[in-house]
N, C-alpha and C positions, 0 to 999 in steps of 0.2 A: 464405368460409363459416367461421364461428367454431365452436369445439368443441361448443357446446351445440346448434347447428343440426345438426351431424353426428351427435351423440348421439341427438337426437330422430328424425332420419330413419332411423338404424340401428334404434332401438327399434320404430318404426312398421313398418318393413320386416320385422323379425323376427316381430312379432305377426301381421301380415297373411299371411306365408308359412305360419306354423303353422296359422292358421284355414283357409286355402285347402287345405292338405294334409289337414287333418282332414276337410274337406267331401268330398274325393275318397274317402278311406277310408270315411267313414260311408255315402256313397251306395252304394259297393261292398258294405259289410257288410249293409246293409238288404236288398239283392238276394240275397245268398248265405245269410245266417243267418236272416232274417225273411221271405224270399220275398215281398218287397214292393218294387215299383219306384217310385222317387221321382226328382224332378228334382234337378239340382245346386243350384238356388236353394233348394229345400226343405231339402236337406242342409246348405247354408250357414246357413240360419236356425237349424236345430237346434244346430249347432256354436257359433254366437254365443250362443244361449240357454244352452247348457251351460257355456261358458267364463265367461259373465257371471253364471251361476246365476240367470237370470231366469225359468226354467221351460222345459218341453219340449213343450207343445202336445199334439196328438193322437197323437204317435208313442209316447208312454209309456202303459203299461209295455212293456218289451221282453221277448220270450220267451227269447231265446238268451243264454247266458253271455257270448259274445263281444261283443255289442252293449252289454250292461250294463257290462262291463269297459271298453269304449271310452268310454262316457259318463262313467264314473267317472274315467277318465284325463283327459278334457276338463275335468271339474270341477277336478281337482287342478292342471291346467295353468293354469287361470284364477287359482287361488289363488297358484300359483308366480309368475305374472306380477306380481301385486300385491306379493308379498314382495320380488321382485327390483327392482321399480320404485322402492321406497322408498329402499334404500341405494345403488343404482347410479345413480339418476336424480334423484329428488326431494330427497334430503338434500344431495348435492353442489350441486344447483341452488340450494337455499335458502342454502347457505354462500356460493355465488358472489354471490347477491343482497345478502347482508348484509356481505360483506367489502369492503375498500376497493379502489378502482380508480384507479391512477395515471393522470394526464391524458395526452392525446396531443398537446397543444399548450400554449403558454404566452404570456402577454402581458407577461412580465418584460422590462425594458429596462435598458440599461447593464450587462449581465451577461456572464459568461464561460461559454461552452459547452464542456462536457467530454464527449468521446466515447471511451470509455465509463467505467464505474465500475471502479476497481482499488484495491488497497491503497495504491499510491503516490499515486494520485489522492486518496485519503482524507486523506493528510498535507497535500496542497495545499488541499483543501477546509477543513481546520482553519485554515489561514492566511487563507483568504478569509472564513471565518465571524468570525474575530477582528477583521477589518477592516470588517465589515458590507458586504462586496463581494458583490453578487448573482451567482448562478451557476445553471446548469441542466445536469443530467446527461441525456444521451441514452442510454438503455439498451434494447437490442433484446429481451433476455430478459424476458418479462412477469413471471415469478415474482421475478426479481432486482429488477426495477423496483418491484414491489409491496412487497417487503421494504424497499427504500430509502425508498419513499414513506411507509410506516408508521413508519420510523425518523426521519422529519422532513426527509429530503433533498428538494431541489427536483429533480424528475425528469420526463422526458417519455419515453413509450414509443415506440420506433421504431428503424428501421435508420439508424445515423449516416451511412452511405454514400449515403442517399437525399436527393436535392435537396428533395423534398416535406417530408421530416421536418425537415431543417434550416430550411426556411421556417417550419414549425410551431413550431420552437424559437425563433422570432423572431430569426433571424440578422441581419435588417435593423437591429435595435436593439442587437445585441451588440457588445462591444468586442474580443473575441478568441475563438478556437476552439483547444482543446487536444485533439489526437488521441492517445489512449492505449489503443490496441488492438494487434492484431498488426501487424507491420511492413508487410505488403502492404495490410491494411485501412486503416492510417493514410495511406498514399499515396493510396488511393482517396478517403478522406475529404477530403484536401487538394484533390484535383481537383474534388470536388463543391462544396466551399466556394468555390473560385475561379470556378466557373460562376455562382455567385450574387453574389459580392462580390470585387472585385479588390483592395480596399484593407484589408479587415479583417486583423488579425494572426493568423497561423496558426502554431501550435507543435506539432511532432510528436515522439514519442519512438521510439527505435529500439533493438532488441536487438542487431542487427548493425550496427556503425558503418560498414561498407562500403556500406550502403544509404542513408546520409545524403544522398549526391549526388542520388539519384533522388527522395527526398522533396522536396528543394529544387526539382527540375525539375517536380514535381507541384504546387508552389505554396507549400511551407512557408517561412516567414520564418526560423524557428529550428528546428534539429533537435538534440535532446538525447539523450545516451547515458549514463544514470546508471550502468549496470552497469560500463562501462569505468572510470568515475571511482572507483566503489566498490572495484573490484579493485585499482587502483593504490594507493588509500588504505590498503587492508588490508595490502599488501606493505610499505608504509612504517611499519607498526606493529611489524614484526619488530625486536626490540631491536637487533640488529647493524646493520640498515639505518637505524633511527631515530638512532643515534649519529652517522652520517655525514651526515644530512640536517637534523636539527633546528637545528644551529648557524646555518643559513641563515635560518631563520624564515620567516614569511609576511608580506610587506609589506602594510600597510593604508594606502592613500593614500601620500603622500610622507613622512609624519612619524612613523608608528607601525609597530611590528613586533610580531608575535605569535610567541612561541616556547614550547617545552616545556623545562623544566629538571628534571633528576633530582637529587634531594638525596642526596649521598653522606655517609657517616658522618664523613669527614675534611674535608668542605667547610665553608666559612664560613657557609653557610645552615643547616646542621644545628642543630637546637635552637631556632631563632628562631621567632617567631610571625608570622602574616600581618600584624599591626599593625606589627611591627618592619620587615618587608620593605616595606610601603607607606610608612612614614615615611622609610625609607632612600632610596627611589626618588623621593619627592616626589609631588605631585598627579597627575603624568602617568603614573605607573606603577601598574598594577592587576593583582591576582591574580584571574584569572577563575574558576579552579577547580583541582581536583587529583584525580589518580588514586591510589588506595591500595587494595591487595588486590583489584584488578579493578573497583573501584567508583569512579565519577566523582561528585564533589560540587561543586555550584556553586549559589549563592555560598558562600564560605567565611567562617565567623565570624572576627572579628579575633583571637580567642584561639587559633585553630587552630595547633598546633605542627607544625613541619616535621621529621618523622622521616625516618630513612634509608629510601630506596627510594621516597619520595613523588615523583610526577611533577607538577610545577606547570605550568599554562598561564598565561603572563604576557604582558601587553601593555604597551607604553610606547614612548618615544622610543628610537631605535636605539642611541644612545650609552649610555643607562642600561641597556638590555637587554644590551648587550655586557658591561658591568661585572658584571651579575648572572650571566651565563653563566660568566664567569671565576671567580666565587665558587662557583658550583655545582660546577666542576671535574670534570664528568663528560661533558659533551656532546662534547668534542674528544678524549677518550681513545681509545686503540687498541681496536678491537673484534676479538676473536678470531673465526675462521671459525665459523659456526653451521650446524648441520644443521637444515633446515627441511622439514617435510612439508606439501605442498599437496594437500588432499583436495577433489576436485571440479574438473574442468577444462573448465568452460563459459566463457562470455564473461568473467565476472569472474575466474575462475581463470587464464585466458590473460593477462589484463591484469596480474594479480599476478605471474605468471611472468616477464613481460617486464621488470618493474621489478627483480626479483631477479636477472636475468641480469647486471646491471651491478654486482653486489655480491660480497662474499666469502662468500656463503652456499653451502652444498651442498644442492641442491634435489632432493627426491624427490616425484614426482607420482603420486597414487593416484586412479583413476577407474574407474567400472563399465564403461566402453567402451574398448576397446583402440585405441591410435593411436601414432604414432611418438614423441610427446612424453610418453606415459604410461609410467611405470616399473613400476607394479604395478596389475594389473587386479583389482578387487574392490569390495565394498560398504564404504562409509565407516563403517558401523555394525558391521562384522564384526571382532571382535578379532584373528582370525588374519590377515586382510588388513592390518590396521593394524600388526601385528607384522612382517609381511613388508616393509612400507613403512618400517620403522625408527622407529616412534613412541616406543619406549622409549629410543632413542639420540638422538632429536631434542630440540633446545632450544626450538623453536617450531613451531606448526602453524597453517596458514590453512585454514579450512573454508568453502567456497563451494558450497553445494548449493541447489537450487530449492525445497526443502520444509523449512520451519522445524522440523517435527516430527522429520524425519530429522536435522537439524542438532543438535537438543537431545539426541537419543539418542547420536549420534556424539560429542558433547562429553562426555557422561557416561562413555562407554567410554574415550575418550582420557584423561580425568582419572584414571580408575581404573588404566589401564596405565602412566601416567607422571604422578605427582603434581606434579612440578616443571615440566611442560610449559607453555609460554606459549601459550595458545590464543586465536586471533583468528578471529572468526566473522562472516560476512555474514548478517544477518537480513533476511527479506523484508517482515515486518510490524513496525510500531512496537510492537505489543502483545506481541511475543515477545522483545523485548530483555531484559527482566528475567528471563524464564524461562531464557534462555541464560546469563545471569550466575549464576543460582542453580545451573545445571547444571555450572558450573565454568569458564566462559569468562573470560578476562582482559580482552578488549576485543571489543566488539560494534559493528558499523557497520550501521545500518539502511538498506536500499535505499529503503524508502518515505520515510524522513526526508530522505535526500539528494535524491531525486526531487522531493519537495515543495519543498525549498529552491531547487532549480534552476528549477522552474516559477514559484515566487513571484518570483524575481529576474528571470526572463525576461518574465513577463506583467504584473506590477504595475509601473507606470511610476515610482512614487515609492519603491520598495524595491529595494535592491541588496544581494545576499548576497555578502560579500567572501571567505568561506571555506566551501566546501561540505563539506570533508572532516573538519573538527574535530568533537570531541564536542559542542562548543557552536556556536551560530550567531553569526556576525559579520555584522551587517547595517547598512546605511545607511538611515535612516528620517527623515521630516519631523518637526519638533518638535511639531506638533499642539497639543494643549491644554497643553503645557508652556511655551508662549510666555508671557513676562512673569513667570516665576518662576525660582527657582534649584533645583538638584538636591536640596539639603538641605531646602529648604522643601517641595518636593513629595514628599520621601522616596522617590525613584524606586527605589533599591536595596531599601529595606524593603518597599515596596508590590509590586514586580514581580520582584525578584531579579536584574535585569539590571545590568550595569556599563556606564556611559557612558565610552567610551574617548576620544572627541574630539568636538568640535563644529566643523562646517564652516560658515563664514560668508563667503559670496561666494567669493573666491579663497583665503582663509586657512583653515588648519586649526589650531584651538586645542587643544593637548594639555595644557598646564599649567593645567587648570581647577580653580579653587578652588570646590568644591561649595557653599560657604556664601555666596559673593559673586558668582559668575559668573551673570549673568541671561541666560536663553535668549530669543532673539528669534524673531519669527514665521517668517521665511524661513530659519532655521537648519536644517541637517541634522545629525542625531545618529548617530555611529557607536557602536553598542551591541553588547554580547556577553552571552550567557547561554544556558541550556538552552532547548530548543525551547518548552517550556511557559512559560518566563519571557518569551521574546520575544512569544509570543501574548498573555500577560497584559499586557505593555506596549502592544501594539497595541490590545487591548480597552480599556485604561484611558485611553489618550491619543490614539488614532486612530480607534477604532471608533465 
């Protein structure tokens, strides 16, 4: 029974009860005040005539004040019913008729089914849209589904745990199912999917990594835990930790390495331009981007000057990268012990703490809930709680809370209490990253962005994300419409902003690529780096 059927039955029941009650009172009033005995049917007729203002027959006029007052009350009740019916029933019904209605089924094929809609799923949908990859969201909340439908999303209303709903989402023609709800619901979704199809790819997300085993038992092919990865990544952004880990770099295939270099005032890189660095390294060395004053810029113009404190993200052959590290003269230096404040001790906070345990940092944990690992109990937005946690003495702070609005205010308070604090924040939505930077954060890692990258790398067969944690995406993609041309001729960097690090051709990885002469072939795979929006622009231009 839908809401409008229930409303109609409720309205009819209310009106009928009022009429029947009025008839009883009127029959009694006629006998007492008018000394006239009438049947209940006659009384019912008069009540209906009075409420509908259709007339009163032979009973009018009445001699007693009581009966005249009662008839007046019945007349007003009828008017009241009309006035109530318009705003309570008729207007909402009219709105419901004219508003959009999301479908309950789809005939889309070759699609990916997402259960349900979340902020991290939005990042994945952006990847799919850039690739023209069909998708369908199963959303149980009708109001949410309507909002998504009006915004242009492909959506089906229904319970994603239901076998019938999965069939209506055309799972028979789908290529994968992504379960992105609560941990227990995701396990149930996996079981329902396996009841219909034993071969389709099923990917689930978990908040608690300990439950990954049970998701696999339920039928999941891949179980992803983005919060764990984000927490570990945030901890590695603490300056003292960064110095001991960056020198190792991130290997990309067998031939390329991705590293961060900090420009020191007494280093050989100081004062050089990006053009100088690129010419010095050769075709195989690329500057992906740079952090300066908490802002990441990618791509960098050739004239960009390397000032002291700039952190470069550079990729290239291992031997050349090692030479650049030595010139930077900062990544292998001794790092003095640092006092670090960890605000928020959820999944990501615990993962960050586990990374910091193996370093020379002095860690203080602040959380609203008391536990053995929490040093100070309080609100991350409360200046007094932050002072007790040592925010003024700390050199860095990691902020991992579930609400971005709370994180923004906490960042403002931390920046006010300690202008020199290096603030590292986990954002839940991509749209809040810039707000957190404006609030004073030095480094922001978006859970939604990392989740979207992990899903894209897992679900899309021709895309492999090589580094989930960096400020930029490092992915392996097919050549697409670049086949038969050179990078300079297509002006890939100018058109999309991405940097092509290498080209994989069969078993060989070509690093020393001359962008003016190296011609891309049909079966080549390109390893590219860039901001998320740059990668999506590349996919739209050459793959979508």
